Backbone as JSON Lines, residues from 0, in Angstrom:
{"i":0,"aa":"M","n":[0.85,-1.21,-0.07],"ca":[-0.03,-0.04,-0.08],"c":[0.91,1.19,0.02]}
{"i":1,"aa":"S","n":[0.59,2.21,-0.77],"ca":[1.44,3.43,-0.89],"c":[1.07,4.25,0.29]}
{"i":2,"aa":"R","n":[1.97,5.2,0.64],"ca":[1.81,6.22,1.7],"c":[0.45,7.05,1.46]}
{"i":3,"aa":"K","n":[0.3,7.36,0.35],"ca":[-0.94,8.19,-0.01],"c":[-2.24,7.48,0.41]}
{"i":4,"aa":"N","n":[-2.31,6.16,0.17],"ca":[-3.48,5.47,0.49],"c":[-3.56,5.21,2.03]}
{"i":5,"aa":"S","n":[-2.48,4.97,2.76],"ca":[-2.5,4.71,4.18],"c":[-2.97,6.02,4.95]}
{"i":6,"aa":"D","n":[-2.68,7.24,4.34],"ca":[-3.17,8.45,4.96],"c":[-4.6,8.85,4.81]}
{"i":7,"aa":"R","n":[-5.18,8.16,3.69],"ca":[-6.34,8.66,3.25],"c":[-7.5,8.51,4.18]}
{"i":8,"aa":"Y","n":[-7.55,7.33,4.98],"ca":[-8.6,7.2,5.99],"c":[-7.89,6.8,7.18]}
{"i":9,"aa":"S","n":[-7.21,7.8,7.73],"ca":[-6.46,7.52,8.96],"c":[-7.18,7.81,10.34]}
{"i":10,"aa":"F","n":[-8.38,8.39,10.18],"ca":[-9.04,8.88,11.47],"c":[-10.22,7.88,11.77]}
{"i":11,"aa":"L","n":[-10.35,7.7,12.96],"ca":[-11.48,6.79,13.28],"c":[-12.44,7.61,14.27]}
{"i":12,"aa":"R","n":[-13.76,7.64,13.86],"ca":[-14.8,8.22,14.77],"c":[-15.76,7.18,15.26]}
{"i":13,"aa":"T","n":[-16.24,7.5,16.46],"ca":[-17.19,6.54,17.01],"c":[-18.48,7.28,17.29]}
{"i":14,"aa":"I","n":[-19.59,6.67,16.86],"ca":[-20.96,7.32,17.05],"c":[-21.81,6.26,17.73]}
{"i":15,"aa":"R","n":[-22.78,6.81,18.5],"ca":[-23.77,5.92,19.15],"c":[-24.97,5.85,18.32]}
{"i":16,"aa":"M","n":[-25.55,4.66,18.25],"ca":[-26.81,4.57,17.58],"c":[-27.6,3.36,18.01]}
{"i":17,"aa":"S","n":[-28.82,3.11,17.83],"ca":[-29.49,2.07,18.31],"c":[-29.2,0.82,17.45]}
{"i":18,"aa":"P","n":[-29.63,-0.29,17.82],"ca":[-29.28,-1.5,17.27],"c":[-30.22,-1.58,15.85]}
{"i":19,"aa":"A","n":[-31.32,-0.91,15.88],"ca":[-32.06,-0.77,14.64],"c":[-31.51,0.05,13.58]}
{"i":20,"aa":"E","n":[-30.9,1.26,14.12],"ca":[-30.3,2.16,13.19],"c":[-28.96,1.41,12.58]}
{"i":21,"aa":"N","n":[-28.23,0.76,13.51],"ca":[-27.0,0.09,13.06],"c":[-27.42,-1.06,11.92]}
{"i":22,"aa":"Q","n":[-28.36,-1.68,12.19],"ca":[-28.91,-2.73,11.23],"c":[-29.22,-2.12,9.87]}
{"i":23,"aa":"R","n":[-29.94,-1.02,9.99],"ca":[-30.42,-0.23,8.74],"c":[-29.21,0.24,7.91]}
{"i":24,"aa":"I","n":[-28.23,0.71,8.61],"ca":[-26.98,1.12,7.87],"c":[-26.32,0.02,7.19]}
{"i":25,"aa":"I","n":[-26.23,-1.2,7.94],"ca":[-25.64,-2.42,7.39],"c":[-26.36,-2.83,6.17]}
{"i":26,"aa":"E","n":[-27.73,-2.88,6.19],"ca":[-28.59,-3.31,5.09],"c":[-28.38,-2.22,3.93]}
{"i":27,"aa":"Y","n":[-28.34,-1.06,4.16],"ca":[-28.28,-0.07,3.02],"c":[-26.9,-0.24,2.33]}
{"i":28,"aa":"A","n":[-25.82,-0.48,3.17],"ca":[-24.49,-0.63,2.52],"c":[-24.44,-1.96,1.74]}
{"i":29,"aa":"E","n":[-25.06,-3.06,2.2],"ca":[-25.11,-4.3,1.58],"c":[-25.75,-4.19,0.19]}
{"i":30,"aa":"I","n":[-26.98,-3.45,0.26],"ca":[-27.73,-3.43,-0.96],"c":[-27.0,-2.48,-2.11]}
{"i":31,"aa":"S","n":[-26.31,-1.56,-1.52],"ca":[-25.51,-0.68,-2.43],"c":[-24.21,-1.38,-2.92]}
{"i":32,"aa":"G","n":[-23.89,-2.47,-2.27],"ca":[-22.55,-3.19,-2.69],"c":[-21.31,-2.44,-2.22]}
{"i":33,"aa":"I","n":[-21.37,-1.66,-1.09],"ca":[-20.11,-1.05,-0.51],"c":[-20.11,-1.28,0.93]}
{"i":34,"aa":"T","n":[-18.8,-0.87,1.48],"ca":[-18.74,-1.18,2.93],"c":[-19.55,-0.07,3.75]}
{"i":35,"aa":"V","n":[-19.75,-0.45,4.92],"ca":[-20.5,0.52,5.86],"c":[-19.82,1.89,5.91]}
{"i":36,"aa":"S","n":[-18.41,1.82,6.04],"ca":[-17.65,3.12,6.11],"c":[-17.86,3.97,4.89]}
{"i":37,"aa":"E","n":[-17.72,3.19,3.74],"ca":[-17.87,4.08,2.42],"c":[-19.37,4.53,2.33]}
{"i":38,"aa":"Y","n":[-20.31,3.81,2.74],"ca":[-21.67,4.25,2.76],"c":[-21.83,5.46,3.56]}
{"i":39,"aa":"I","n":[-21.31,5.45,4.79],"ca":[-21.51,6.72,5.7],"c":[-20.71,7.77,5.15]}
{"i":40,"aa":"R","n":[-19.5,7.71,4.55],"ca":[-18.76,8.71,3.98],"c":[-19.54,9.32,2.91]}
{"i":41,"aa":"R","n":[-20.08,8.62,1.99],"ca":[-20.98,9.03,0.87],"c":[-22.06,9.81,1.3]}
{"i":42,"aa":"K","n":[-22.8,9.33,2.33],"ca":[-24.03,10.04,2.86],"c":[-23.59,11.35,3.5]}
{"i":43,"aa":"C","n":[-22.52,11.45,4.2],"ca":[-22.04,12.56,4.98],"c":[-21.47,13.58,4.0]}
{"i":44,"aa":"F","n":[-20.52,13.16,3.09],"ca":[-19.82,14.17,2.36],"c":[-20.12,14.19,0.79]}
{"i":45,"aa":"G","n":[-21.16,13.44,0.47],"ca":[-21.46,13.42,-0.97],"c":[-20.55,12.66,-1.69]}
{"i":46,"aa":"G","n":[-20.17,13.13,-2.87],"ca":[-19.33,12.29,-3.75],"c":[-20.15,11.47,-4.67]}
{"i":47,"aa":"R","n":[-19.61,10.28,-5.15],"ca":[-20.43,9.56,-6.04],"c":[-21.72,9.12,-5.59]}
{"i":48,"aa":"P","n":[-22.84,9.13,-6.29],"ca":[-24.08,8.73,-5.82],"c":[-24.15,7.34,-5.37]}
{"i":49,"aa":"I","n":[-24.91,6.96,-4.41],"ca":[-25.14,5.59,-4.05],"c":[-26.19,4.92,-4.88]}
{"i":50,"aa":"T","n":[-25.79,3.92,-5.51],"ca":[-26.67,3.2,-6.45],"c":[-26.96,1.8,-5.92]}
{"i":51,"aa":"A","n":[-28.19,1.36,-5.84],"ca":[-28.53,0.08,-5.47],"c":[-27.85,-1.03,-6.2]}
{"i":52,"aa":"Y","n":[-27.44,-1.96,-5.51],"ca":[-26.59,-3.11,-6.2],"c":[-27.63,-4.07,-6.76]}
{"i":53,"aa":"T","n":[-28.81,-4.07,-6.3],"ca":[-30.01,-5.04,-6.85],"c":[-30.14,-4.97,-8.29]}
{"i":54,"aa":"D","n":[-30.36,-6.03,-8.78],"ca":[-30.76,-6.27,-10.25],"c":[-31.96,-5.65,-10.62]}
{"i":55,"aa":"L","n":[-31.98,-4.69,-11.59],"ca":[-33.14,-3.9,-12.15],"c":[-34.25,-4.91,-12.49]}
{"i":56,"aa":"A","n":[-33.85,-5.98,-13.09],"ca":[-34.9,-6.95,-13.43],"c":[-35.77,-7.45,-12.34]}
{"i":57,"aa":"S","n":[-35.07,-7.6,-11.18],"ca":[-35.9,-7.97,-9.88],"c":[-36.98,-6.89,-9.59]}
{"i":58,"aa":"I","n":[-36.52,-5.64,-9.62],"ca":[-37.44,-4.52,-9.37],"c":[-38.55,-4.53,-10.35]}
{"i":59,"aa":"R","n":[-38.28,-4.74,-11.73],"ca":[-39.2,-4.67,-12.68],"c":[-40.26,-5.75,-12.35]}
{"i":60,"aa":"E","n":[-39.72,-7.04,-12.03],"ca":[-40.62,-8.07,-11.88],"c":[-41.43,-7.83,-10.61]}
{"i":61,"aa":"L","n":[-41.03,-7.3,-9.52],"ca":[-41.87,-6.92,-8.5],"c":[-42.95,-5.91,-8.71]}
{"i":62,"aa":"R","n":[-42.63,-4.97,-9.62],"ca":[-43.54,-3.98,-10.12],"c":[-44.69,-4.59,-10.94]}
{"i":63,"aa":"R","n":[-44.17,-5.57,-11.85],"ca":[-45.14,-6.31,-12.7],"c":[-46.17,-7.11,-11.83]}
{"i":64,"aa":"L","n":[-45.63,-7.77,-10.83],"ca":[-46.39,-8.6,-9.99],"c":[-47.44,-7.72,-9.15]}
{"i":65,"aa":"G","n":[-46.81,-6.57,-8.7],"ca":[-47.63,-5.63,-8.02],"c":[-48.81,-5.11,-8.88]}
{"i":66,"aa":"G","n":[-48.63,-4.83,-10.21],"ca":[-49.52,-4.38,-11.12],"c":[-50.64,-5.42,-11.34]}
{"i":67,"aa":"L","n":[-50.15,-6.67,-11.55],"ca":[-51.17,-7.82,-11.8],"c":[-51.98,-7.84,-10.46]}
{"i":68,"aa":"L","n":[-51.35,-7.88,-9.32],"ca":[-52.24,-7.96,-7.98],"c":[-53.21,-6.9,-7.97]}
{"i":69,"aa":"K","n":[-52.77,-5.68,-8.21],"ca":[-53.53,-4.53,-8.16],"c":[-54.9,-4.69,-9.06]}
{"i":70,"aa":"H","n":[-54.58,-5.18,-10.34],"ca":[-55.72,-5.42,-11.35],"c":[-56.49,-6.38,-10.86]}
{"i":71,"aa":"N","n":[-56.06,-7.66,-10.21],"ca":[-56.79,-8.65,-9.85],"c":[-57.68,-8.1,-8.55]}
{"i":72,"aa":"F","n":[-57.04,-7.33,-7.74],"ca":[-57.78,-6.78,-6.51],"c":[-58.96,-5.93,-7.01]}
{"i":73,"aa":"E","n":[-58.8,-5.13,-8.06],"ca":[-59.9,-4.26,-8.59],"c":[-61.07,-5.06,-9.06]}
{"i":74,"aa":"T","n":[-60.67,-6.32,-9.69],"ca":[-61.76,-7.21,-10.32],"c":[-62.52,-7.77,-9.16]}
{"i":75,"aa":"V","n":[-61.72,-8.38,-8.18],"ca":[-62.35,-8.97,-7.0],"c":[-63.26,-8.02,-6.28]}
{"i":76,"aa":"R","n":[-62.72,-6.81,-6.06],"ca":[-63.49,-5.81,-5.29],"c":[-64.83,-5.43,-6.01]}
{"i":77,"aa":"E","n":[-64.82,-5.35,-7.31],"ca":[-65.93,-5.0,-8.09],"c":[-67.02,-6.06,-7.94]}
{"i":78,"aa":"G","n":[-66.61,-7.31,-7.92],"ca":[-67.48,-8.6,-7.7],"c":[-67.98,-8.76,-6.33]}
{"i":79,"aa":"G","n":[-67.45,-7.89,-5.42],"ca":[-67.76,-8.08,-4.06],"c":[-66.94,-9.27,-3.45]}
{"i":80,"aa":"C","n":[-66.41,-9.0,-2.33],"ca":[-65.57,-10.06,-1.68],"c":[-65.59,-9.97,-0.23]}
{"i":81,"aa":"D","n":[-65.15,-11.05,0.41],"ca":[-64.95,-11.02,1.85],"c":[-64.04,-9.89,2.36]}
{"i":82,"aa":"P","n":[-64.29,-9.13,3.18],"ca":[-63.44,-8.0,3.67],"c":[-62.12,-8.45,4.09]}
{"i":83,"aa":"R","n":[-62.05,-9.57,4.72],"ca":[-60.66,-10.14,5.1],"c":[-59.8,-10.45,3.88]}
{"i":84,"aa":"I","n":[-60.36,-10.81,2.7],"ca":[-59.59,-11.13,1.6],"c":[-59.19,-9.71,1.02]}
{"i":85,"aa":"A","n":[-60.0,-8.81,0.91],"ca":[-59.64,-7.35,0.53],"c":[-58.46,-6.82,1.39]}
{"i":86,"aa":"D","n":[-58.52,-7.04,2.72],"ca":[-57.47,-6.6,3.61],"c":[-56.27,-7.29,3.32]}
{"i":87,"aa":"E","n":[-56.17,-8.54,3.11],"ca":[-55.02,-9.38,2.86],"c":[-54.43,-8.93,1.5]}
{"i":88,"aa":"M","n":[-55.26,-8.6,0.52],"ca":[-54.7,-8.19,-0.84],"c":[-54.07,-6.81,-0.66]}
{"i":89,"aa":"E","n":[-54.7,-5.91,0.11],"ca":[-54.07,-4.67,0.38],"c":[-52.75,-4.68,1.11]}
{"i":90,"aa":"D","n":[-52.62,-5.65,1.95],"ca":[-51.46,-5.86,2.77],"c":[-50.36,-6.25,1.86]}
{"i":91,"aa":"T","n":[-50.7,-7.23,0.94],"ca":[-49.77,-7.81,-0.09],"c":[-49.22,-6.76,-0.98]}
{"i":92,"aa":"I","n":[-50.11,-5.85,-1.43],"ca":[-49.65,-4.75,-2.36],"c":[-48.73,-3.91,-1.64]}
{"i":93,"aa":"A","n":[-49.08,-3.66,-0.31],"ca":[-48.19,-2.66,0.46],"c":[-46.82,-3.34,0.61]}
{"i":94,"aa":"A","n":[-46.78,-4.66,0.9],"ca":[-45.47,-5.45,1.09],"c":[-44.66,-5.33,-0.28]}
{"i":95,"aa":"I","n":[-45.38,-5.37,-1.32],"ca":[-44.57,-5.32,-2.65],"c":[-43.96,-3.88,-2.75]}
{"i":96,"aa":"R","n":[-44.74,-2.98,-2.5],"ca":[-44.19,-1.52,-2.56],"c":[-42.98,-1.39,-1.62]}
{"i":97,"aa":"R","n":[-43.17,-1.8,-0.46],"ca":[-41.96,-1.56,0.5],"c":[-40.81,-2.32,0.07]}
{"i":98,"aa":"A","n":[-40.97,-3.62,-0.61],"ca":[-39.83,-4.47,-1.21],"c":[-39.15,-3.63,-2.16]}
{"i":99,"aa":"I","n":[-39.97,-3.06,-3.11],"ca":[-39.45,-2.23,-4.29],"c":[-38.55,-1.09,-3.71]}
{"i":100,"aa":"E","n":[-39.14,-0.46,-2.76],"ca":[-38.43,0.73,-2.23],"c":[-37.14,0.31,-1.57]}
{"i":101,"aa":"R","n":[-37.19,-0.82,-0.7],"ca":[-35.98,-1.3,-0.05],"c":[-34.92,-1.58,-1.1]}
{"i":102,"aa":"L","n":[-35.37,-2.27,-2.22],"ca":[-34.37,-2.76,-3.27],"c":[-33.78,-1.75,-4.04]}
{"i":103,"aa":"G","n":[-34.55,-0.72,-4.42],"ca":[-34.13,0.1,-5.4],"c":[-34.08,1.64,-5.13]}
{"i":104,"aa":"L","n":[-34.9,2.1,-4.24],"ca":[-34.94,3.61,-4.09],"c":[-34.56,4.19,-2.75]}
{"i":105,"aa":"R","n":[-33.79,3.18,-1.97],"ca":[-33.29,3.61,-0.63],"c":[-32.71,5.06,-0.6]}
{"i":106,"aa":"D","n":[-31.91,5.32,-1.49],"ca":[-30.9,6.45,-1.27],"c":[-31.69,7.88,-1.48]}
{"i":107,"aa":"K","n":[-32.83,7.88,-1.83],"ca":[-33.64,9.16,-2.19],"c":[-33.88,9.89,-0.87]}
{"i":108,"aa":"N","n":[-33.67,9.43,0.21],"ca":[-34.11,10.26,1.75],"c":[-33.19,11.37,1.79]}
């Protein structure tokens, strides 16, 4: 390792956070395909944008499935259905939305 690289990240800072916050940062870094340190540096100091490491085809497939479910839900709702089924379908659509956000659009906050 050259002298220039060894001086690049020579300071260590410690911060306190909750277990949930720590887990969230770890997950964000993993999804982005970078280390936790690099993730925190980019969030704090800018630099290259953080791009999700997730395959875009997976996100497209989740969106497609969500669209199909939403269409199916509208058809079932028009025909009248058990309220429990409607609630379950709404929960499923919401879960798909959350999965898409977690996989692809995390860094927009």
